[in-house]
N, C-alpha and C positions, 0 to 999 in steps of 0.2 A: 421493356424500355429502360434505358440507363437512368432516367430520372426516378425510377422506383427502387433503385438499389440502396441498401443501407450504407451509411458512412463506414469507411474502413476503420476499425478500432485502432487506437494509438497506444502503444506501449511506452509509458514514460520511463525515464531512467532513474532507477532506485540508487545507482552508484553515485549520481550527482548529489542526492540527499545525504549519502554517507560521506562523500568527499567534503562537502561544504558544511557538514553537521547541521543541516537544515532541518532540524527536528529529530534527527536520529543518526545513529552510527552502529557499528557492529557490537557496541556495548549496550544498546538500548536506545529508547527515544520516546517522543511524545507526538502523536499524529497531529495535534494542533499546530506544532512547529512546522510540520511539512505543509499544512495548509497556509500558514503564514508566509512561507517562502513562495508557495505557488501564487499567492495573492500579490505579493510585493515584487517578486523577481521573475516568476515563471520558470517552469521546468522543461528542459528539452526531452526529446524522445530518446528511445534506447539506442538509436544509431549514432547518437553523439557520444555516448559513453556506455560501454557494455558493463554488465554487472560482474564485479570481481570478488564480492563478499569479503572485503578487507578495508580497513581504515587507511587513510593517507599516512605516510611516514612523517610528512611535514604537518605543521599546525595550520598553515594558510591554504585556502582554496583559491588556486590560480585559474585564470581563463583556460588553460590547457587541461585542467581537472574537471571542466564542465562540458566542453565539446572540443573534440580533436580529430585530426586525421593523421595517418602515419604512412610511411613509405616502406617498400620492400628493402631488405629481407626481414623476416621475423627475428626478434632478438634471441640470443642463446638462452638456454634455461637458466633461471636465476637472475636475469637482467630485465629491467623495465623496458628497455628500447625506446624511452622517451626522447633520446637524442635524434631519433628519426621521425618525431612527431611535431605538429605545430597546432596552435589553438585556432579554432574556428569561431568567429564572432557573429557571422551572419546566419543564425540558425533560428528555427521556429520556437517561439515560447508558448507554453500552454499554461493557462491561469485557472484560478477559481474566482468567480465574481463575488462570492460570499461563502463563509464557512461558520459552523456553529457546533455546539455540543448539546447532547440530550440523553435521556435515559428512559427506561420503561418500555414494555412490550407495545403499548399503544402508539407511542411516538416512533418507535422503530419501524413498525409496520407502515405507518403513514409515510415515513421518509422513503422507505424502500419502494412503496407503491408509486409515489410521486416522482422520485428522482433517481432511483436505482440503488446499487450496493452502498453500504456504509461500513465504517471501521469501528470496531468495538474492542475494548479490553477484555481479557479473560485470565482466569487463574489456572495456569498450567500445573497439573499434578501428574504423578507417575501413571495414574490410571488413564488420564487424557492422553498422554504420550503413547500409551500402548493401545490406543483406540484402533479398531480394525473395521468397524462398520456398525450400522444400526443407529438407533436413537440413543445417544449417550446421556446419562444423568449420573450425578455424584452428589451425595450429601456432604456438604462442607460448611460448617457453621461460621467460619471466618475466612472466606476466600480473599486472597490478596492478588490483585491484578498484576501479572508479570509478563504478559505477552499481548500482541495485537493481531487481530484477524479481521477478515472481511466477512460481513453477513450479506448474503446475496438474496435471500428470500425466506419463505416459511411455508409450512404445510401442516397437514393433519393426517395422522395415521388411524385409519378406521378400526384396525384390529385392537389396538390398545387405547383408542380414544384419547390420543395424545397430540397436542400441538407441538411443533418443533421449529427450530431455526435451521436454515441451510447455510453453512459457513465454508469459506475457502481459507485454508492454512498456507503457510509458506515453507513447508517441510518437504515438498516434492510429491510426486504422484505415488511413491511407494507407501505413503502414510495414508491411513484412513480409507476413504472411498475415492481413490485416485486423486488424493490431495484435498478432498472435500470432506465435510463431516455434517452430521445432524445432531442437534443437541436439544434437550427438553426445553420448552418455553415455560415461563412464569416462575419456576423454581428448580432447585437442585441442578443449576446450570453454570456453576463456577463464575458467577458474577457477570455473565455475558450481557446482561441488560442494564448494567450500572453506569457505564462510561462509554458513550458512543460519540462519534464525530462524523460529520459529512460536509461536503462542499459542492458548489454548483460550478461545473467546468465551463470555461469560456475560451475562445480564441483571441479575445480582445483584452488589452491591458485595463484592468478595472480602475487603475489610478488615473486614467484619462490622459496619459501622455505617451509619447513614443518611448519604447524601451531603449535604454542605452546599455549595450553589453559591456562587461568588464574588459 
């Protein structure tokens, strides 16, 4: 029956976050800023703005940098083709009704169990960059968070009696376990339990008013 089907997942547009510096850019960022933008403004889905992995040349984020449509033909190589595009203002906004930070394995497990994946900071080292698979661990007395990943779940390895986190990175499927990784829980895990953030997604504007697009 159609009523038993799961909702279709929505891919939000990371390029809008980059374009509007809404908590992040290609130079780095802070996930709490992304949640702030999602709470106050709302984020469009990927069909509004495809991911280009580059910052805007201009400093201002205009409506055409948030959601647009373009006409044929495609631009020549090296040209933006924006002269054949126009801003779309009547698009669906996706919000969070609440967002918050936390740390520690107990809180992380609780949040994942109740609400799903969370974002956490991690200290990327040369060893982590070279990760190919298995349960990763690395002794680092002074880990400095310099990267953000998604923690999707957790598990227990019977052979080694080790609890571990299941994470998703942003480096492509060629890295790790098809883009995912497992890392030791509680210790020697590059500070993955020190700085986490989560939000509760909603279709409704949490500010209690109709959204007015730029």
